DRENDO-1510 file (C-alpha; in Angstrom, 1 decimal, always signed):
<recs>
REC; n; res; u; v; w
REC; 1; MET; -18.1; -19.7; +6.6 .
REC; 2; LYS; -16.7; -19.3; +3.1 .
REC; 3; MET; -13.0; -18.5; +2.5 .
REC; 4; ALA; -13.8; -14.9; +1.4 .
REC; 5; ALA; -15.8; -14.3; +4.6 .
REC; 6; ARG; -13.0; -15.7; +6.7 .
REC; 7; ILE; -10.5; -13.4; +5.0 .
REC; 8; ARG; -12.7; -10.4; +5.6 .
REC; 9; LYS; -13.3; -11.3; +9.2 .
REC; 10; ILE; -9.6; -11.9; +9.9 .
REC; 11; ARG; -8.8; -8.5; +8.5 .
REC; 12; GLU; -11.6; -6.8; +10.5 .
REC; 13; ILE; -10.6; -8.4; +13.7 .
REC; 14; SER; -7.0; -7.3; +13.1 .
REC; 15; GLY; -8.3; -3.7; +12.7 .
REC; 16; LEU; -6.9; -3.2; +9.2 .
REC; 17; LYS; -8.4; -1.4; +6.2 .
REC; 18; GLN; -8.6; -3.1; +2.8 .
REC; 19; ALA; -6.1; -0.6; +1.4 .
REC; 20; ALA; -3.6; -1.5; +4.1 .
REC; 21; VAL; -3.8; -5.2; +3.5 .
REC; 22; ALA; -3.8; -4.7; -0.3 .
REC; 23; ALA; -0.6; -2.6; -0.1 .
REC; 24; ASN; +1.1; -5.3; +2.0 .
REC; 25; LEU; +0.1; -8.0; -0.5 .
REC; 26; GLN; +1.3; -5.7; -3.3 .
REC; 27; ILE; -2.0; -5.8; -5.1 .
REC; 28; THR; -4.6; -3.1; -5.8 .
REC; 29; GLN; -7.4; -2.4; -3.4 .
REC; 30; GLN; -9.8; -3.6; -6.1 .
REC; 31; ALA; -8.0; -6.9; -6.4 .
REC; 32; TYR; -8.1; -7.3; -2.6 .
REC; 33; PHE; -11.8; -6.4; -2.6 .
REC; 34; GLY; -12.4; -9.2; -5.1 .
REC; 35; LEU; -10.6; -11.6; -2.8 .
REC; 36; GLU; -12.9; -10.7; +0.1 .
REC; 37; LYS; -15.9; -11.0; -2.3 .
REC; 38; SER; -15.0; -14.4; -3.6 .
REC; 39; ALA; -11.8; -16.3; -2.8 .
REC; 40; ASP; -13.0; -19.5; -4.5 .
REC; 41; ASN; -10.5; -19.1; -7.4 .
REC; 42; ALA; -7.7; -17.5; -5.3 .
REC; 43; LYS; -4.2; -18.7; -6.0 .
REC; 44; LEU; -2.5; -20.6; -3.2 .
REC; 45; THR; +0.4; -18.2; -3.4 .
REC; 46; THR; -2.0; -15.3; -2.8 .
REC; 47; LEU; -3.6; -17.1; +0.3 .
REC; 48; ARG; -0.1; -17.8; +1.6 .
REC; 49; ARG; +0.9; -14.1; +1.2 .
REC; 50; PHE; -2.3; -13.1; +3.0 .
REC; 51; CYS; -1.4; -15.4; +5.9 .
REC; 52; ASN; +2.1; -14.0; +6.1 .
REC; 53; VAL; +0.8; -10.5; +6.1 .
REC; 54; MET; -1.8; -11.3; +8.8 .
REC; 55; ASN; +0.7; -13.6; +10.7 .
REC; 56; ILE; -1.7; -16.6; +10.7 .
REC; 57; GLU; -1.4; -20.2; +9.8 .
REC; 58; LEU; -2.7; -21.2; +6.4 .
REC; 59; SER; -4.4; -24.2; +8.1 .
REC; 60; PHE; -6.4; -21.8; +10.2 .
REC; 61; LEU; -7.5; -19.8; +7.2 .
REC; 62; ILE; -8.9; -22.9; +5.4 .
REC; 63; ALA; -10.3; -24.6; +8.5 .
REC; 64; ASP; -14.0; -23.9; +8.0 .
REC; 65; ASP; -14.8; -25.8; +11.2 .
REC; 66; ILE; -13.1; -23.2; +13.4 .
REC; 67; PRO; -15.0; -20.0; +13.7 .
REC; 68; VAL; -13.1; -16.8; +13.1 .
REC; 69; THR; -13.0; -14.9; +16.4 .
REC; 70; ALA; -10.2; -13.0; +18.1 .
REC; 71; GLU; -9.8; -15.8; +20.6 .
REC; 72; ASN; -9.6; -18.5; +18.0 .
REC; 73; ILE; -7.1; -16.4; +16.0 .
REC; 74; GLU; -4.8; -16.3; +19.0 .
REC; 75; LYS; -5.5; -19.9; +20.0 .
REC; 76; TYR; -5.3; -21.7; +16.6 .
REC; 77; GLY; -4.3; -19.2; +14.0 .
REC; 78; ARG; -1.1; -17.3; +15.0 .
REC; 79; ARG; +2.1; -18.4; +13.3 .
REC; 80; ARG; +4.4; -19.8; +15.8 .
REC; 81; TYR; +7.6; -18.0; +16.7 .
REC; 82; PHE; +9.6; -21.1; +15.7 .
REC; 83; ASP; +8.0; -21.1; +12.2 .
REC; 84; ILE; +8.9; -17.4; +11.7 .
REC; 85; LEU; +12.4; -17.9; +12.9 .
REC; 86; SER; +12.8; -20.9; +10.7 .
REC; 87; GLU; +11.6; -18.9; +7.6 .
REC; 88; TYR; +14.1; -16.1; +8.5 .
REC; 89; GLU; +17.0; -18.7; +8.7 .
REC; 90; GLN; +15.9; -20.1; +5.3 .
REC; 91; LEU; +15.9; -16.6; +3.8 .
REC; 92; GLU; +19.3; -15.9; +5.3 .
REC; 93; ARG; +20.8; -19.2; +3.8 .
REC; 94; ARG; +19.3; -18.3; +0.4 .
REC; 95; THR; +20.8; -14.8; +0.5 .
REC; 96; GLU; +24.2; -16.3; +1.4 .
REC; 97; ALA; +23.9; -18.8; -1.5 .
REC; 98; MET; +22.9; -16.1; -4.0 .
REC; 99; ASN; +25.8; -13.9; -2.8 .
REC; 100; GLY; +28.1; -16.8; -3.3 .
REC; 101; LEU; +26.9; -17.4; -6.8 .
REC; 102; MET; +27.3; -13.7; -7.7 .
REC; 103; SER; +30.9; -13.5; -6.4 .
</recs>
């Protein structure tokens, strides 16, 4: 399954409309439609943002040997609580550092 088809299938399984995902990615619905049509030239940052919005691992998104099903998303794709917590802690440290620089 191509990347664009995986992106579409993940969105559909999650029960979201294109407009909702586009809004969370802060892109137009037309740009998101283009991503679902052909993700071959998608930027890595865009794919990572999609994964953050959908709460999935990037490795699952690009793993073309694992079919996109609701069961596989739960089993292999969901971002782990530890990873989410770690990202939050990193953001907190960056905010504190920025506040320190601005003082």
